[in-house]
Every structure is written in structure tokens, then in C-alpha cells.
Biotite code that builds the C-alpha atoms (Angstrom):
import biotite.structure as struc

atoms = struc.array([
    struc.Atom([-7.470, -18.248, -35.932], chain_id="A", res_id=1, res_name="MET", atom_name="CA", element="C"),
    struc.Atom([-3.675, -19.271, -37.801], chain_id="A", res_id=2, res_name="LEU", atom_name="CA", element="C"),
    struc.Atom([-3.519, -22.063, -34.970], chain_id="A", res_id=3, res_name="GLU", atom_name="CA", element="C"),
    struc.Atom([-7.399, -23.662, -35.046], chain_id="A", res_id=4, res_name="ASP", atom_name="CA", element="C"),
    struc.Atom([-5.524, -24.115, -38.631], chain_id="A", res_id=5, res_name="PHE", atom_name="CA", element="C"),
    struc.Atom([-3.021, -25.989, -37.380], chain_id="A", res_id=6, res_name="GLY", atom_name="CA", element="C"),
    struc.Atom([-0.728, -23.640, -38.821], chain_id="A", res_id=7, res_name="LEU", atom_name="CA", element="C"),
    struc.Atom([2.293, -21.446, -37.111], chain_id="A", res_id=8, res_name="GLU", atom_name="CA", element="C"),
    struc.Atom([1.920, -17.786, -37.182], chain_id="A", res_id=9, res_name="GLN", atom_name="CA", element="C"),
    struc.Atom([5.100, -17.898, -38.141], chain_id="A", res_id=10, res_name="GLU", atom_name="CA", element="C"),
    struc.Atom([4.058, -18.513, -41.955], chain_id="A", res_id=11, res_name="ARG", atom_name="CA", element="C"),
    struc.Atom([2.478, -15.827, -42.377], chain_id="A", res_id=12, res_name="PHE", atom_name="CA", element="C"),
    struc.Atom([4.314, -11.937, -42.766], chain_id="A", res_id=13, res_name="ARG", atom_name="CA", element="C"),
    struc.Atom([2.412, -8.861, -45.010], chain_id="A", res_id=14, res_name="LEU", atom_name="CA", element="C"),
    struc.Atom([4.923, -6.446, -45.491], chain_id="A", res_id=15, res_name="GLU", atom_name="CA", element="C"),
    struc.Atom([4.423, -2.982, -47.730], chain_id="A", res_id=16, res_name="TRP", atom_name="CA", element="C"),
    struc.Atom([7.828, -2.685, -49.696], chain_id="A", res_id=17, res_name="ILE", atom_name="CA", element="C"),
    struc.Atom([7.521, -0.675, -52.962], chain_id="A", res_id=18, res_name="SER", atom_name="CA", element="C"),
    struc.Atom([9.615, -1.102, -56.323], chain_id="A", res_id=19, res_name="ALA", atom_name="CA", element="C"),
    struc.Atom([11.302, 1.236, -55.242], chain_id="A", res_id=20, res_name="ALA", atom_name="CA", element="C"),
    struc.Atom([12.764, -0.797, -52.362], chain_id="A", res_id=21, res_name="GLU", atom_name="CA", element="C"),
    struc.Atom([14.451, -3.882, -53.954], chain_id="A", res_id=22, res_name="ALA", atom_name="CA", element="C"),
    struc.Atom([16.826, -3.767, -50.753], chain_id="A", res_id=23, res_name="GLU", atom_name="CA", element="C"),
    struc.Atom([13.998, -4.216, -48.327], chain_id="A", res_id=24, res_name="LYS", atom_name="CA", element="C"),
    struc.Atom([12.873, -6.624, -50.278], chain_id="A", res_id=25, res_name="PHE", atom_name="CA", element="C"),
    struc.Atom([15.709, -9.337, -50.483], chain_id="A", res_id=26, res_name="ALA", atom_name="CA", element="C"),
    struc.Atom([16.103, -8.401, -46.712], chain_id="A", res_id=27, res_name="LYS", atom_name="CA", element="C"),
    struc.Atom([12.423, -9.519, -46.013], chain_id="A", res_id=28, res_name="VAL", atom_name="CA", element="C"),
    struc.Atom([12.348, -12.918, -48.545], chain_id="A", res_id=29, res_name="VAL", atom_name="CA", element="C"),
    struc.Atom([16.041, -13.575, -47.089], chain_id="A", res_id=30, res_name="THR", atom_name="CA", element="C"),
    struc.Atom([14.550, -13.477, -43.126], chain_id="A", res_id=31, res_name="GLU", atom_name="CA", element="C"),
    struc.Atom([11.068, -15.940, -44.041], chain_id="A", res_id=32, res_name="MET", atom_name="CA", element="C"),
    struc.Atom([13.102, -18.113, -46.136], chain_id="A", res_id=33, res_name="THR", atom_name="CA", element="C"),
    struc.Atom([15.440, -18.991, -43.335], chain_id="A", res_id=34, res_name="GLN", atom_name="CA", element="C"),
    struc.Atom([11.966, -19.048, -41.094], chain_id="A", res_id=35, res_name="THR", atom_name="CA", element="C"),
    struc.Atom([10.196, -21.059, -43.210], chain_id="A", res_id=36, res_name="LEU", atom_name="CA", element="C"),
    struc.Atom([13.467, -23.254, -42.827], chain_id="A", res_id=37, res_name="LYS", atom_name="CA", element="C"),
    struc.Atom([13.626, -23.363, -39.500], chain_id="A", res_id=38, res_name="LYS", atom_name="CA", element="C"),
    struc.Atom([9.945, -24.074, -39.732], chain_id="A", res_id=39, res_name="LEU", atom_name="CA", element="C"),
    struc.Atom([9.966, -27.267, -41.589], chain_id="A", res_id=40, res_name="GLY", atom_name="CA", element="C"),
    struc.Atom([7.490, -28.495, -44.085], chain_id="A", res_id=41, res_name="PRO", atom_name="CA", element="C"),
    struc.Atom([3.412, -27.497, -43.988], chain_id="A", res_id=42, res_name="SER", atom_name="CA", element="C"),
    struc.Atom([1.272, -29.355, -41.616], chain_id="A", res_id=43, res_name="PRO", atom_name="CA", element="C"),
    struc.Atom([-0.957, -29.302, -45.480], chain_id="A", res_id=44, res_name="TYR", atom_name="CA", element="C"),
    struc.Atom([1.938, -30.098, -47.840], chain_id="A", res_id=45, res_name="ARG", atom_name="CA", element="C"),
    struc.Atom([0.801, -33.957, -48.576], chain_id="A", res_id=46, res_name="LYS", atom_name="CA", element="C"),
    struc.Atom([3.319, -36.166, -49.215], chain_id="A", res_id=47, res_name="HIS", atom_name="CA", element="C"),
])
């Protein structure tokens, strides 16, 4: 469905993280940030 809207599946990620899992949260955010930087701006971003 995401591809039907012109979005890469890599732009979306669902993780279940407890408030007690600070290290896991930091890891997931870092990984997602790296992924989004590689993909570049969203095709829906207005310039």
C-alpha cells in the first residue's frame, strides 16, 4: 500500500519499546535516522 502512494516501505517502522529500554530506543532511533538519510527527502515534502 505504501508503494501505491509512492513511499518506500523503509520510511515506516513499528517497534514495541518499554520505557525501561532506553538503550533499545536509542538504537532504533539511530537506525531509523540513518535509513531516512539514505532515502533522502520524502516525496511528499514541499520545497
